[in-house]
C-alpha positions in Angstrom: 20.3 5.4 32.1 20.9 1.8 31.1 22.0 0.7 27.6 18.6 -0.7 27.0 16.9 2.5 28.0 19.2 4.5 25.6 18.2 2.2 22.7 14.5 2.6 23.5 14.6 6.3 24.1 14.2 7.4 20.5 11.2 5.1 20.1 9.5 6.3 23.3 10.1 10.0 22.3 8.6 9.3 18.8 5.5 7.5 20.1 3.3 10.6 20.6 4.1 11.7 17.0 3.4 8.2 15.6 0.1 7.9 17.5 -1.0 11.4 16.3 -0.1 10.5 12.7 -2.0 7.2 12.9 -5.1 8.8 14.4 -5.1 11.7 12.0 -4.6 9.6 8.8 -7.1 6.9 9.8 -9.7 9.7 10.3 -8.9 11.3 6.9 -9.0 7.9 5.2 -12.3 7.0 6.9 -13.9 10.2 5.8 -12.5 10.0 2.3 -13.6 6.4 1.7 -17.1 7.3 3.1 -17.4 10.1 0.6 -16.1 7.9 -2.3 -18.7 5.3 -1.3 -21.5 7.9 -1.5 -20.2 9.0 -4.9 -20.1 5.5 -6.2 -23.6 4.9 -4.9 -24.9 8.0 -6.6 -23.3 7.0 -9.9 -24.7 3.5 -9.8 -28.2 4.7 -8.8 -28.1 7.0 -11.9 -27.9 3.9 -14.0 -30.4 1.9 -12.0 -27.6 -0.5 -10.9 -27.1 -1.8 -7.3 -23.6 -3.1 -7.8 -20.8 -3.6 -10.3 -19.5 -7.1 -11.2 -17.0 -8.6 -13.6 -19.8 -8.7 -16.2 -20.0 -4.9 -16.2 -16.7 -4.2 -17.9 -18.3 -2.6 -20.9 -20.4 -0.3 -18.6 -17.2 0.8 -16.8 -15.2 1.7 -20.0 -18.0 3.0 -22.3 -20.2 5.2 -20.0 -19.3 8.4 -18.3 -20.5 7.0 -15.0 -18.3 4.0 -15.4 -15.3 6.0 -16.3 -15.8 8.4 -13.4 -16.1 5.4 -11.1 -12.8 4.0 -12.4 -11.1 7.5 -12.0 -12.4 7.9 -8.4 -11.2 4.3 -7.6 -7.8 5.0 -9.0 -7.4 8.3 -7.2 -8.6 6.6 -4.0 -6.2 3.8 -4.4 -3.2 6.1 -5.0 -4.1 8.2 -2.1 -4.5 5.3 0.2 -1.2 3.8 -0.9 0.6 7.1 -0.3 -0.7 7.4 3.2 -0.6 3.7 4.2 2.8 2.7 2.5 4.8 5.7 1.4 4.2 7.7 4.5 5.3 4.8 6.7 8.6 4.8 4.9 9.0 8.4 5.7 8.0 7.7 9.3 10.6 4.9 9.6 13.4 7.2 8.3 12.4 9.9 10.8 12.4 7.3 13.6 15.8 5.9 12.7 17.3 9.5 12.3 15.9 10.6 15.6 13.9 13.4 14.1 10.7 14.6 15.6 7.6 13.3 13.8 5.1 15.9 12.6 2.0 14.6 10.8 1.8 17.4 8.2 5.5 17.2 7.5 5.3 13.4 6.9 2.3 13.9 4.5 4.0 16.8 2.8 6.9 14.5 1.9 4.9 11.3 1.2 1.9 12.5 -0.8 3.9 14.0 -3.8 5.8 10.7 -4.2 2.6 9.0 -5.4 3.0 10.6 -8.8 5.8 8.2 -9.5 3.3 5.3 -9.2 0.8 6.8 -11.6 2.2 4.7 -14.5 1.8 1.0 -15.6 4.9 0.0 -13.7 3.8 1.8 -10.6 0.3 0.4 -10.7 1.9 -3.0 -11.0 3.8 -2.4 -7.8 0.6 -1.3 -6.1 -1.4 -4.3 -7.3 1.4 -6.6 -6.2 1.4 -5.1 -2.7 -2.4 -5.0 -2.5 -3.1 -8.6 -3.8 0.0 -10.8 -4.1 1.8 -9.9 -0.9 -1.1 -10.9 1.4 -1.3 -14.3 -0.3 2.4 -14.8 0.0 2.2 -13.7 3.7 5.4 -11.7 3.5 6.5 -8.1 2.7 4.5 -4.9 3.1 0.8 -4.9 2.3 -2.0 -2.4 2.3 -3.9 -2.5 5.6 -7.2 -2.7 3.8 -6.2 -5.9 2.0 -3.8 -7.6 4.5 -6.5 -10.2 5.1 -6.9 -11.0 1.4 -6.8 -14.7 0.5 -7.7 -16.9 -2.4 -11.4 -17.8 -2.2 -12.2 -21.4 -1.1 -14.0 -22.4 -4.3 -10.8 -21.5 -6.3 -8.3 -23.0 -3.8 -10.3 -26.2 -3.6 -10.1 -26.7 -7.4 -6.3 -26.0 -7.3 -5.7 -28.4 -4.4 -7.8 -31.2 -6.1 -5.8 -31.0 -9.4 -2.1 -31.9 -9.3 -1.2 -30.0 -12.4 -2.8 -26.9 -10.9 -0.9 -27.4 -7.7 2.3 -27.4 -9.7 1.4 -24.3 -11.7 0.2 -22.4 -8.7 3.3 -23.3 -6.7 5.6 -22.2 -9.5 3.7 -19.0 -9.9 4.0 -18.2 -6.2 7.8 -18.9 -6.4 8.0 -16.5 -9.3 6.0 -13.8 -7.5 8.2 -14.4 -4.4 11.4 -14.0 -6.4 10.0 -10.8 -8.0 9.1 -9.4 -4.5 12.5 -10.2 -3.0 14.3 -8.6 -6.0 12.3 -5.5 -5.6 12.3 -5.4 -1.8 13.6 -1.8 -1.7 11.7 -0.3 -4.6 9.3 1.7 -2.3 12.2 3.1 -0.3 14.1 4.2 -3.5 11.0 5.9 -4.9 10.0 7.7 -1.7 13.4 8.6 -0.2 15.5 9.1 -3.3 12.9 10.4 -5.7 13.6 7.7 -8.4 11.1 6.5 -10.9 9.6 3.0 -10.4 11.8 1.5 -13.1 15.0 3.2 -11.7 14.1 2.1 -8.2 13.5 -1.5 -9.4 16.9 -1.6 -11.1 18.6 -0.3 -8.0 16.8 -2.8 -5.8 17.8 -5.7 -8.0 21.4 -4.6 -8.0 21.4 -4.2 -4.2 19.8 -7.7 -3.7 22.2 -9.3 -6.2 25.2 -8.0 -4.1 23.7 -8.9 -0.7 21.5 -12.0 -1.3 23.7 -14.2 0.9 23.3 -11.8 3.9 19.6 -11.6 3.2 19.2 -15.4 3.3 21.2 -15.6 6.5 18.9 -13.1 8.1 15.8 -14.9 6.9 16.4 -18.5 7.8 12.6 -19.2 8.1 12.1 -17.9 4.6 14.8 -20.2 3.2 13.2 -23.2 5.0 9.7 -22.4 3.6 11.1 -21.9 0.1 12.9 -25.2 0.4 9.7 -27.0 1.5 7.9 -25.4 -1.5 10.5 -26.6 -4.0 10.6 -30.1 -2.5 6.8 -30.3 -2.8 7.0 -29.3 -6.4 9.6 -31.9 -7.2 7.7 -34.6 -5.4 4.5 -33.8 -7.2 6.3 -33.7 -10.5 7.7 -37.2 -9.8 4.3 -38.6 -8.6 2.1 -37.0 -11.2 3.3 -39.2 -14.2 2.6 -42.3 -12.1 -0.9 -41.1 -11.1 -1.7 -40.4 -14.8 
């Protein structure tokens, strides 16, 4: 067996287990989301509504139907996150360790870890991965929101207003910095059983010690960040002249 074949052997051996896991979980998630959709529809029909928009906040927080919708949505989001993100961390560890991959064993480890995210800090992590990571185009993201982007009617307003461009760019740099500092937060929660705050503190310490190595291994990221910063500086210099 060649050296290359030896390196690929663990991945080839794990492939059936990974495929089994993906098929099983996608089926479970599909059935679960279908049932949740039916429940949402029944709750909305009971109030003679066809949909819920941003103008229905009072309905969501003051009626039993709205509160039940929020509860079901929260449970669905946590469950989806556990299967789509946390379980993949467990899968990766098993793959690197050369362990056999069993679907039920992976779920048995991954699902209980979601309790650590049922808090304000944990929900913040989930929202970041669900909404911010796809916009930044880096890091892990939920499969159901990986194609998420800023609507055209909003991005056009931002692009047509220099001050908005500056503010938006700075905001993205802040989000990017937060994401990098907390790069290992999911791993610490899932694999080490830490709380979200403990995992965040450990991740920040780890990145503070190894940021040079991280930058060396992510040359493209450094170049993109440099372009962003240069763009901000140029706009800041040009804006006073334009005004």
